[in-house]
Residue frames as a rotation matrix with the C-alpha (Angstrom) as fourth column:
MET 1
0.141 -0.809 0.571 136.51
-0.188 -0.588 -0.786 -71.77
0.972 0.004 -0.235 -27.87
LYS 2
0.576 -0.049 -0.816 138.24
0.730 0.480 0.487 -72.83
0.368 -0.876 0.312 -24.68
ILE 3
0.518 -0.406 0.753 139.59
-0.458 -0.875 -0.157 -70.28
0.723 -0.264 -0.639 -22.22
PRO 4
-0.355 -0.720 -0.596 142.47
0.234 0.549 -0.802 -71.33
0.905 -0.424 -0.026 -19.95
ARG 5
0.452 0.563 -0.692 141.47
0.761 0.161 0.628 -71.73
0.465 -0.811 -0.356 -16.31
PHE 6
-0.492 -0.712 -0.502 144.13
0.858 -0.493 -0.141 -69.20
-0.147 -0.501 0.853 -15.32
TRP 7
-0.899 0.147 0.413 142.23
0.049 -0.903 0.428 -66.40
0.436 0.404 0.804 -17.09
LEU 8
0.129 0.986 -0.109 138.91
0.201 0.082 0.976 -67.47
0.971 -0.148 -0.188 -15.61
HIS 9
0.247 -0.128 -0.961 140.45
0.961 0.161 0.226 -67.46
0.125 -0.979 0.162 -12.14
ALA 10
-0.798 -0.591 -0.115 142.04
0.598 -0.801 -0.034 -64.05
-0.072 -0.096 0.993 -12.76
ALA 11
-0.546 0.684 0.484 138.67
-0.044 -0.600 0.798 -62.66
0.837 0.415 0.358 -13.89
ARG 12
0.407 0.714 -0.569 136.99
0.533 0.320 0.783 -64.07
0.741 -0.623 -0.250 -10.76
VAL 13
-0.124 -0.552 -0.825 139.62
0.982 -0.190 -0.020 -62.52
-0.145 -0.812 0.565 -8.48
ALA 14
-0.934 -0.208 0.289 139.38
0.281 -0.929 0.240 -59.14
0.219 0.306 0.927 -10.25
ASP 15
-0.146 0.971 0.191 135.60
0.113 -0.176 0.978 -59.28
0.983 0.164 -0.084 -9.91
LEU 16
0.478 0.320 -0.818 135.79
0.793 0.244 0.558 -59.87
0.378 -0.916 -0.137 -6.17
ILE 17
-0.570 -0.711 -0.413 138.30
0.802 -0.590 -0.092 -57.03
-0.179 -0.383 0.906 -5.79
ILE 18
-0.774 0.357 0.523 135.83
0.047 -0.791 0.610 -54.70
0.631 0.497 0.596 -7.51
PHE 19
0.078 0.901 -0.427 133.08
0.613 0.295 0.733 -55.82
0.786 -0.319 -0.529 -5.12
TYR 20
-0.053 -0.111 -0.992 134.47
0.990 -0.133 -0.038 -54.11
-0.128 -0.985 0.117 -2.02
PRO 21
-0.948 -0.222 -0.226 134.82
0.200 -0.973 0.118 -50.57
-0.246 0.067 0.967 -3.43
ALA 22
-0.578 0.807 0.118 131.34
-0.032 -0.168 0.985 -50.94
0.815 0.566 0.123 -4.95
LEU 23
0.100 0.588 -0.803 130.00
0.834 0.391 0.390 -52.02
0.543 -0.708 -0.451 -1.56
LEU 24
-0.509 -0.369 -0.778 131.60
0.765 -0.607 -0.213 -48.97
-0.394 -0.704 0.591 0.09
VAL 25
-0.970 0.196 0.143 129.99
-0.076 -0.805 0.589 -46.66
0.230 0.561 0.795 -2.49
VAL 26
-0.175 0.967 -0.187 126.55
0.243 0.226 0.943 -48.17
0.954 0.119 -0.275 -1.81
VAL 27
0.054 0.154 -0.987 126.95
0.991 0.110 0.071 -47.91
0.120 -0.982 -0.146 1.98
TRP 28
-0.826 -0.402 -0.396 128.16
0.444 -0.896 -0.017 -44.31
-0.348 -0.190 0.918 1.63
GLY 29
-0.811 0.542 0.222 125.22
-0.086 -0.485 0.870 -43.49
0.579 0.686 0.440 -0.64
GLU 30
0.060 0.890 -0.452 122.70
0.527 0.356 0.771 -44.93
0.848 -0.284 -0.448 1.77
LEU 31
0.110 -0.045 -0.993 124.12
0.990 -0.078 0.114 -43.16
-0.083 -0.996 0.036 4.80
THR 32
-0.817 -0.467 -0.338 124.90
0.451 -0.883 0.130 -39.71
-0.359 -0.047 0.932 3.37
GLY 33
0.205 0.979 -0.016 121.79
0.692 -0.156 -0.705 -39.06
-0.693 0.134 -0.709 1.34
ALA 34
0.049 -0.263 -0.963 123.73
-0.451 -0.867 0.214 -36.86
-0.891 0.424 -0.161 -1.08
GLU 35
0.523 0.187 0.831 122.76
0.577 0.640 -0.507 -37.98
-0.627 0.745 0.227 -4.58
PRO 36
-0.675 -0.734 0.073 124.92
0.519 -0.402 0.755 -36.90
-0.524 0.548 0.652 -7.49
GLN 37
-0.367 0.536 -0.760 123.31
-0.467 -0.813 -0.347 -34.06
-0.804 0.228 0.549 -9.48
LEU 38
-0.784 -0.006 -0.620 123.15
-0.593 0.300 0.747 -36.33
0.182 0.954 -0.239 -12.51
LEU 39
-0.744 0.473 -0.472 120.79
0.429 0.880 0.205 -38.68
0.512 -0.051 -0.857 -10.65
GLY 40
-0.961 0.274 0.036 118.66
-0.213 -0.652 -0.728 -36.01
-0.176 -0.708 0.684 -9.00
ASN 41
-0.212 0.948 -0.236 115.43
-0.976 -0.220 -0.005 -36.86
-0.056 0.229 0.972 -10.84
THR 42
-0.479 -0.021 -0.878 115.84
-0.312 0.939 0.147 -40.64
0.820 0.345 -0.456 -10.65
SER 43
0.620 0.783 0.048 113.47
-0.403 0.265 0.876 -42.63
0.673 -0.563 0.480 -8.45
ASP 44
-0.034 -0.590 0.806 114.94
-0.999 0.031 -0.020 -43.53
-0.014 -0.806 -0.591 -5.08
LYS 45
0.533 0.309 0.787 113.58
-0.394 0.915 -0.093 -47.07
-0.749 -0.260 0.609 -5.40
LEU 46
0.975 -0.211 -0.073 115.22
0.006 0.350 -0.937 -47.48
0.223 0.913 0.343 -8.82
LEU 47
0.226 -0.941 0.253 118.56
-0.749 -0.334 -0.572 -46.37
0.622 -0.060 -0.780 -7.38
HIS 48
0.048 -0.140 0.989 118.23
-0.856 0.505 0.113 -48.93
-0.515 -0.852 -0.095 -4.57
PHE 49
0.852 0.337 0.400 117.35
-0.101 0.856 -0.507 -51.65
-0.513 0.392 0.764 -7.08
ILE 50
0.812 -0.567 -0.135 120.28
-0.183 -0.029 -0.983 -50.80
0.554 0.823 -0.127 -9.38
ALA 51
0.078 -0.829 0.554 122.80
-0.948 -0.234 -0.216 -50.61
0.308 -0.509 -0.804 -6.52
TYR 52
0.015 -0.036 0.999 121.89
-0.678 0.735 0.037 -53.98
-0.735 -0.678 -0.013 -5.05
PHE 53
0.965 0.251 0.079 121.45
-0.084 0.579 -0.811 -55.54
-0.249 0.776 0.580 -8.51
ALA 54
0.550 -0.824 -0.138 125.04
-0.505 -0.196 -0.841 -54.53
0.665 0.532 -0.523 -9.29
LEU 55
-0.144 -0.626 0.766 126.42
-0.988 0.133 -0.077 -55.77
-0.053 -0.768 -0.638 -5.96
ALA 56
0.363 0.347 0.865 124.66
-0.388 0.900 -0.199 -59.12
-0.847 -0.264 0.462 -6.28
GLY 57
0.991 -0.013 -0.132 125.73
-0.122 0.305 -0.944 -59.44
0.052 0.952 0.301 -9.90
ILE 58
0.212 -0.976 0.057 129.35
-0.805 -0.208 -0.556 -58.79
0.554 0.072 -0.829 -9.02
ALA 59
-0.197 -0.252 0.947 129.17
-0.852 0.521 -0.039 -61.37
-0.484 -0.815 -0.318 -6.23
ALA 60
0.678 0.549 0.489 127.41
-0.247 0.797 -0.551 -63.93
-0.692 0.253 0.676 -8.44
ALA 61
0.869 -0.412 -0.274 130.10
-0.251 0.110 -0.962 -63.60
0.426 0.905 -0.008 -11.10
GLY 62
0.095 -0.941 0.324 132.96
-0.850 -0.246 -0.467 -63.72
0.519 -0.231 -0.823 -8.62
PHE 63
-0.087 -0.102 0.991 132.11
-0.811 0.584 -0.011 -66.73
-0.578 -0.805 -0.134 -6.48
LYS 64
-0.802 -0.389 -0.453 132.72
-0.588 0.647 0.485 -70.22
0.105 0.656 -0.748 -7.76
ASN 65
-0.833 0.495 -0.248 129.80
0.481 0.869 0.119 -72.12
0.274 -0.021 -0.961 -6.22
ARG 66
-0.144 0.909 0.390 126.11
0.216 -0.356 0.909 -71.44
0.966 0.215 -0.145 -5.74
GLY 67
0.390 0.290 -0.874 126.26
0.877 0.173 0.449 -71.70
0.281 -0.941 -0.187 -1.95
ALA 68
-0.521 -0.667 -0.532 128.67
0.767 -0.639 0.051 -68.78
-0.374 -0.382 0.845 -1.70
VAL 69
-0.824 0.293 0.484 126.50
0.153 -0.708 0.689 -66.75
0.545 0.643 0.538 -4.07
ALA 70
0.207 0.961 -0.184 123.39
0.446 0.075 0.892 -67.47
0.871 -0.267 -0.413 -1.99
LEU 71
0.198 -0.216 -0.956 125.22
0.972 -0.080 0.219 -66.53
-0.123 -0.973 0.194 1.20
ALA 72
-0.854 -0.520 -0.039 126.48
0.501 -0.839 0.211 -63.29
-0.143 0.160 0.977 -0.36
GLY 73
-0.492 0.754 0.434 122.94
0.154 -0.415 0.897 -62.48
0.857 0.508 0.088 -1.52
LEU 74
0.447 0.637 -0.628 121.54
0.721 0.159 0.675 -63.11
0.529 -0.755 -0.388 1.95
GLY 75
-0.226 -0.639 -0.735 124.29
0.912 -0.404 0.070 -60.93
-0.341 -0.655 0.674 3.42
LEU 76
-0.923 -0.094 0.373 123.42
0.271 -0.847 0.457 -58.10
0.273 0.523 0.807 1.02
ILE 77
0.005 0.992 0.123 119.72
0.303 -0.118 0.946 -58.33
0.953 0.032 -0.301 1.93
VAL 78
0.440 0.092 -0.893 120.57
0.894 0.053 0.446 -58.20
0.088 -0.994 -0.059 5.64
LEU 79
-0.623 -0.735 -0.266 123.00
0.739 -0.665 0.108 -55.31
-0.256 -0.130 0.958 5.07
GLY 80
-0.651 0.450 0.611 120.30
0.212 -0.666 0.715 -53.38
0.729 0.596 0.338 3.22
GLY 81
0.430 0.855 -0.289 117.92
0.498 0.042 0.866 -53.89
0.753 -0.517 -0.408 6.14
ILE 82
0.138 -0.471 -0.871 120.52
0.961 -0.148 0.233 -52.79
-0.239 -0.870 0.432 8.68
LEU 83
-0.850 -0.488 0.199 121.31
0.525 -0.812 0.253 -49.68
0.038 0.320 0.947 6.64
GLU 84
-0.194 0.863 0.466 117.61
0.235 -0.421 0.876 -48.81
0.952 0.280 -0.121 6.48
ILE 85
0.605 0.377 -0.701 117.40
0.738 0.067 0.672 -49.06
0.300 -0.924 -0.237 10.28
VAL 86
-0.286 -0.810 -0.512 120.55
0.892 -0.420 0.167 -46.96
-0.350 -0.409 0.843 10.72
GLN 87
-0.642 0.088 0.762 119.06
0.462 -0.749 0.476 -44.29
0.612 0.657 0.440 8.44
GLY 88
0.454 0.891 -0.001 116.33
0.475 -0.241 0.846 -43.77
0.754 -0.385 -0.533 11.03
PHE 89
0.572 -0.303 -0.762 118.99
0.769 -0.124 0.627 -42.81
-0.284 -0.945 0.162 13.58
ILE 90
-0.514 -0.844 -0.152 120.90
0.706 -0.517 0.484 -40.35
-0.487 0.141 0.862 11.39
GLY 91
-0.377 0.428 -0.821 118.01
-0.175 -0.904 -0.391 -38.18
-0.910 -0.003 0.415 10.27
ARG 92
-0.788 0.174 -0.590 116.95
-0.588 0.069 0.806 -40.02
0.181 0.982 0.048 7.13
ASP 93
0.199 0.957 0.213 113.71
-0.968 0.226 -0.112 -41.87
-0.156 -0.183 0.971 6.58
MET 94
-0.754 -0.261 0.603 113.60
-0.219 0.965 0.144 -45.62
-0.619 -0.024 -0.785 7.04
SER 95
-0.001 0.773 -0.635 111.62
-0.984 -0.116 -0.139 -47.25
-0.181 0.624 0.760 4.27
LEU 96
0.020 0.126 0.992 110.32
-0.134 0.983 -0.122 -50.78
-0.991 -0.131 0.036 3.92
LEU 97
0.937 0.343 0.067 109.91
0.040 0.087 -0.995 -50.08
-0.348 0.935 0.068 0.20
ASP 98
0.395 -0.882 -0.258 113.62
-0.909 -0.335 -0.248 -49.25
0.132 0.333 -0.934 -0.06
GLU 99
-0.382 -0.519 0.765 114.42
-0.654 0.737 0.174 -52.63
-0.653 -0.434 -0.621 1.51
ALA 100
0.479 0.610 0.631 111.99
0.109 0.672 -0.733 -54.30
-0.871 0.419 0.255 -0.90
ALA 101
0.914 -0.210 -0.347 113.83
-0.401 -0.334 -0.853 -52.65
0.063 0.919 -0.390 -3.81
ASN 102
-0.062 -0.974 0.217 117.17
-0.988 0.090 0.123 -53.78
-0.140 -0.207 -0.968 -2.32
THR 103
-0.181 0.056 0.982 115.91
-0.295 0.949 -0.109 -57.35
-0.938 -0.310 -0.155 -1.98
LEU 104
0.818 0.529 0.227 114.46
0.084 0.281 -0.956 -57.43
-0.569 0.801 0.185 -5.49
GLY 105
0.641 -0.661 -0.390 117.75
-0.752 -0.437 -0.493 -56.08
0.155 0.609 -0.777 -6.86
VAL 106
-0.301 -0.763 0.572 119.73
-0.835 0.501 0.228 -58.79
-0.461 -0.409 -0.788 -5.04
VAL 107
0.101 0.410 0.906 117.48
0.009 0.911 -0.413 -61.58
-0.995 0.050 0.088 -6.27
VAL 108
0.951 0.308 0.007 117.28
0.022 -0.045 -0.999 -60.42
-0.307 0.950 -0.050 -9.89
GLY 109
0.506 -0.831 -0.232 120.97
-0.845 -0.424 -0.324 -59.48
0.171 0.360 -0.917 -10.10
GLY 110
-0.260 -0.650 0.714 122.28
-0.781 0.577 0.241 -62.55
-0.569 -0.495 -0.657 -8.32
VAL 111
0.195 0.419 0.887 120.12
0.147 0.882 -0.448 -65.10
-0.970 0.218 0.110 -10.11
GLY 112
0.955 0.243 -0.172 120.38
-0.108 -0.255 -0.961 -63.40
-0.277 0.936 -0.217 -13.51
VAL 113
0.317 -0.917 -0.242 124.15
-0.942 -0.273 -0.196 -63.08
0.114 0.290 -0.950 -13.50
ARG 114
-0.275 -0.424 0.863 124.58
-0.592 0.782 0.196 -66.59
-0.758 -0.457 -0.466 -12.08
VAL 115
0.603 0.553 0.575 122.51
0.157 0.625 -0.765 -68.08
-0.783 0.551 0.290 -14.90
ILE 116
0.911 -0.301 -0.283 124.68
-0.390 -0.396 -0.831 -66.25
0.138 0.867 -0.478 -17.45
VAL 117
0.038 -0.967 0.252 127.95
-0.992 -0.007 0.124 -67.22
-0.118 -0.255 -0.960 -15.75
GLU 118
-0.097 -0.055 0.994 127.03
-0.282 0.959 0.025 -70.90
-0.954 -0.278 -0.109 -15.56
ALA 119
0.869 0.412 0.273 125.96
0.159 0.290 -0.944 -70.93
-0.468 0.864 0.187 -19.22
LEU 120
0.689 -0.683 -0.242 129.25
-0.666 -0.466 -0.583 -69.31
0.286 0.562 -0.776 -20.24
ARG 121
-0.104 -0.753 0.650 131.25
-0.877 0.377 0.297 -71.67
-0.469 -0.539 -0.700 -18.04
ARG 122
0.330 0.281 0.901 129.64
0.063 0.946 -0.318 -74.71
-0.942 0.162 0.295 -19.68
ARG 123
0.983 0.124 0.135 130.40
0.144 -0.065 -0.987 -73.29
-0.114 0.990 -0.081 -23.10
LEU 124
0.674 -0.737 0.058 133.91
-0.597 -0.589 -0.545 -71.98
0.436 0.333 -0.836 -22.48
ILE 125
-0.043 -0.715 0.698 135.46
-0.917 0.305 0.256 -74.62
-0.396 -0.629 -0.669 -20.24
């Protein structure tokens, strides 16, 4: 089954549009410290992993080439580190383990989604 390039491009653009609101939610979550009641008993490290997994996955699906995906992943890792440092100045605890969870989420999400996207692209184009 072949999908027209127009629809693949539209999906990529929609994916990148979704990235920025998702990024804002993650930054807000890291700087406010107010977890939703639904997630109250969830491990902090798991939340960090899931958030950065999702951001890296969205970026990996939205960018066309591997270099852009790698750069986005590096940017997310750096952003996570900066947010951890900022947390120390706003009354929250800085945590190297939180940054490790962020980094692991970026690597697993970015690489995992990219592998899937490239396999689908070979099959559908």
